[in-house]
C-alpha positions as CSV (number, residue, x, y, z in Angstrom):
1,X,43.3,8.3,25.0
2,X,40.1,7.4,26.8
3,X,36.8,8.9,25.8
4,X,33.3,8.5,27.5
5,X,30.8,6.5,25.5
6,X,27.9,7.7,27.6
7,X,26.5,9.8,24.8
8,X,26.4,6.6,22.6
9,X,24.6,4.6,25.3
10,X,22.0,7.4,25.9
11,X,21.3,7.8,22.2
12,X,22.9,11.2,21.8
13,X,25.3,12.2,19.0
14,X,28.7,10.5,19.4
15,X,31.7,11.1,17.2
16,X,34.4,8.5,17.5
17,X,38.1,9.5,17.2
18,X,39.4,9.8,13.6
19,X,42.3,7.6,14.4
20,X,43.6,5.2,17.1
21,X,47.1,5.9,18.6
22,X,49.3,3.4,20.4
23,X,52.5,4.5,21.9
24,X,55.1,2.7,24.0
25,X,58.7,3.8,24.6
26,X,60.0,1.3,22.0
27,X,57.2,1.7,19.4
28,X,54.4,3.9,18.1
29,X,51.5,3.5,15.7
30,X,48.4,5.1,14.3
31,X,45.5,3.1,12.9
32,X,43.1,5.0,10.7
33,X,40.4,3.1,8.8
34,X,42.1,0.2,7.1
35,X,45.6,1.7,7.4
36,X,48.2,1.4,10.1
37,X,51.4,3.4,10.4
38,X,54.0,1.9,12.8
39,X,57.6,2.0,13.7
40,X,59.8,0.1,16.2
41,X,62.5,1.9,18.3
42,X,64.4,4.1,15.9
43,X,63.5,2.4,12.7
44,X,61.6,3.9,9.7
45,X,57.9,4.2,9.6
46,X,56.1,1.3,8.0
47,X,52.6,1.3,6.4
48,X,50.2,-1.6,6.3
49,X,46.7,-2.1,4.9
50,X,45.1,-4.1,7.7
51,X,42.1,-5.2,5.6
52,X,44.2,-6.8,2.9
53,X,47.2,-7.7,5.0
54,X,46.1,-8.3,8.6
55,X,49.4,-10.0,9.6
56,X,51.4,-6.9,8.4
57,X,53.7,-8.7,6.0
58,X,53.7,-6.2,3.1
59,X,55.1,-2.7,3.9
60,X,53.5,-0.2,1.6
61,X,55.4,2.9,2.8
62,X,57.2,3.5,-0.5
63,X,54.0,3.1,-2.5
64,X,52.0,5.7,-0.6
65,X,54.3,8.6,0.3
66,X,51.4,11.1,0.6
67,X,49.5,8.8,3.1
68,X,52.7,8.4,5.1
69,X,53.2,12.2,5.2
70,X,49.7,12.7,6.5
71,X,50.0,10.0,9.1
72,X,53.3,11.5,10.4
73,X,51.5,14.9,10.7
74,X,48.8,13.2,12.7
75,X,51.5,11.6,14.9
76,X,53.4,14.9,15.5
77,X,50.1,16.6,16.3
78,X,49.3,13.9,18.9
79,X,52.8,14.0,20.4
80,X,52.6,17.8,20.8
81,X,49.1,17.6,22.3
82,X,50.2,15.0,24.8
83,X,53.3,16.9,25.7
84,X,56.0,14.5,24.7
85,X,57.1,15.8,21.3
86,X,60.6,16.5,22.6
87,X,60.9,13.3,24.7
88,X,63.6,11.1,23.0
89,X,62.4,8.1,24.9
90,X,58.8,8.2,23.8
91,X,59.3,10.1,20.6
92,X,62.6,8.9,19.2
93,X,64.2,10.3,16.1
94,X,63.3,8.2,13.0
95,X,66.2,6.3,11.4
96,X,66.5,4.5,8.1
97,X,67.4,1.0,9.3
98,X,64.6,-1.4,9.8
99,X,65.2,-3.4,12.9
100,X,64.8,-7.1,12.8
101,X,64.7,-10.1,15.1
102,X,62.7,-8.3,17.8
103,X,65.3,-5.5,18.3
104,X,66.2,-4.9,21.9
105,X,67.9,-1.6,22.7
106,X,71.4,-1.3,24.3
107,X,72.6,0.9,27.0
108,X,72.2,4.5,25.9
109,X,75.9,5.1,26.3
110,X,76.8,2.6,23.6
111,X,76.5,4.7,20.4
112,X,78.0,2.2,17.9
113,X,78.9,-1.5,17.8
114,X,80.6,-3.8,15.3
115,X,78.8,-6.0,14.4
116,X,75.6,-4.1,14.7
117,X,73.2,-5.5,17.3
118,X,70.5,-7.7,15.6
119,X,72.3,-7.6,12.2
120,X,72.8,-10.4,9.7
121,X,75.3,-11.1,7.0
122,X,78.1,-10.4,9.4
123,X,81.7,-11.0,8.1
124,X,83.3,-14.1,9.6
125,X,86.5,-12.2,10.4
126,X,84.7,-9.3,12.1
127,X,86.4,-7.7,15.2
128,X,84.0,-6.9,17.9
129,X,84.1,-3.2,18.9
130,X,82.1,-0.8,21.1
131,X,82.1,3.0,20.8
132,X,80.9,4.8,24.0
133,X,79.6,8.4,24.4
134,X,82.3,9.1,27.0
135,X,85.8,7.9,27.9
136,X,86.0,4.4,29.0
137,X,86.7,3.6,32.7
138,X,88.0,0.1,33.4
139,X,88.6,0.4,37.1
140,X,87.0,-2.2,39.4
141,X,85.8,-4.4,36.5
142,X,87.9,-7.4,37.4
143,X,85.8,-10.6,37.4
144,X,83.1,-9.0,35.2
145,X,83.0,-10.5,31.8
146,X,81.6,-10.2,28.3
147,X,81.0,-13.6,26.5
148,X,80.3,-14.9,23.1
149,X,78.1,-18.0,22.5
150,X,76.2,-19.7,19.7
151,X,72.5,-19.2,20.1
152,X,71.0,-22.1,22.0
153,X,74.4,-23.4,23.1
154,X,75.8,-23.0,26.7
155,X,79.5,-23.3,25.6
156,X,81.4,-20.0,25.9
157,X,83.4,-19.5,22.7
158,X,85.2,-16.3,23.8
159,X,85.3,-14.0,26.8
160,X,87.1,-10.9,28.1
161,X,87.6,-9.6,31.6
162,X,88.9,-6.1,32.3
163,X,90.8,-4.7,35.3
164,X,92.9,-1.6,36.2
165,X,95.9,-2.8,34.3
166,X,93.9,-3.4,31.1
167,X,95.7,-3.3,27.7
168,X,92.9,-1.1,26.4
169,X,93.6,2.7,26.5
170,X,91.2,5.1,28.2
171,X,89.4,6.3,25.1
172,X,85.8,6.0,24.0
173,X,86.3,2.9,21.8
174,X,87.3,-0.7,22.4
175,X,88.3,-3.1,19.6
176,X,88.7,-6.8,20.5
177,X,91.5,-7.9,18.2
178,X,91.4,-11.4,19.8
179,X,87.8,-11.9,18.8
180,X,87.6,-15.4,17.1
181,X,86.9,-16.1,13.4
182,X,83.2,-17.0,13.2
183,X,81.4,-19.9,11.4
184,X,79.2,-19.1,8.4
185,X,75.4,-18.9,8.6
186,X,75.5,-19.1,12.4
187,X,73.4,-17.3,15.0
188,X,75.6,-15.8,17.8
189,X,74.8,-13.8,20.9
190,X,76.8,-11.8,23.4
191,X,76.1,-11.5,27.1
192,X,77.9,-9.4,29.7
193,X,77.8,-8.7,33.5
194,X,76.6,-5.5,35.2
195,X,79.5,-3.0,35.1
196,X,81.8,-5.1,32.8
197,X,82.5,-1.7,31.2
198,X,82.0,1.8,32.5
199,X,82.2,5.2,30.9
200,X,82.4,8.8,31.9
201,X,79.3,11.1,31.9
202,X,78.6,14.6,33.0
203,X,77.1,13.2,36.2
204,X,80.0,10.8,36.9
205,X,80.9,7.2,36.0
206,X,78.2,5.1,34.6
207,X,78.3,1.2,34.7
208,X,76.9,-0.6,31.7
209,X,73.8,-2.6,32.6
210,X,73.9,-6.4,32.2
211,X,73.1,-8.0,28.9
212,X,71.4,-11.4,29.0
213,X,70.0,-13.8,26.4
214,X,66.6,-13.0,27.7
215,X,66.9,-9.2,28.4
216,X,68.7,-6.4,26.4
217,X,69.9,-9.2,24.1
218,X,72.7,-8.7,21.6
219,X,72.4,-11.1,18.7
220,X,73.7,-11.3,15.2
221,X,74.0,-13.8,12.3
222,X,77.0,-14.4,10.1
223,X,77.0,-14.5,6.3
224,X,76.6,-17.9,4.6
225,X,80.2,-18.0,3.4
226,X,83.2,-15.8,2.6
């Protein structure tokens, strides 16, 4: 938060903030002295010593649990003071999975996927699946597709297109049993069109937003071999 430095310029007493806070709806961090506490999206908090490790390669969270605890108290105090302690967009619950590959979040109605978005070591015979927060609605989805490609390759390896006479039941989970066997140690990505899938909410039917290679990306990498 901003603070006037006029007292400093006029020679009066000036007390700087004890810590610097950065918050964005996907990440949050606190810098205090040489230390930085940070997390990305719903991942765990990570701790770095900026003096010894300015590029933040060595996470020291497990080595300094008391420091982590104090930083989290500072964060909670800040979130409460600024009025967003209960805002799940700006103050998301902390999870235990460290997100990799520049994690990009999915539509909030998608509560689980197989494989997991941005995961690695994925089985070659995995069957793609989506679990939604409400019952799936497949009406008026004809011509809107989901596609599988290798990263950096324009060839579409697999695709699916829904319509009113879909073979998938009106439940909250879809499993694609025709998903192809994948190649080992390969980087794949999924893309889909706006509204390729819809689901029921308390406010009505919600159409899944588009997923592109450049926005809301869904990538994963397969294991080296079976």
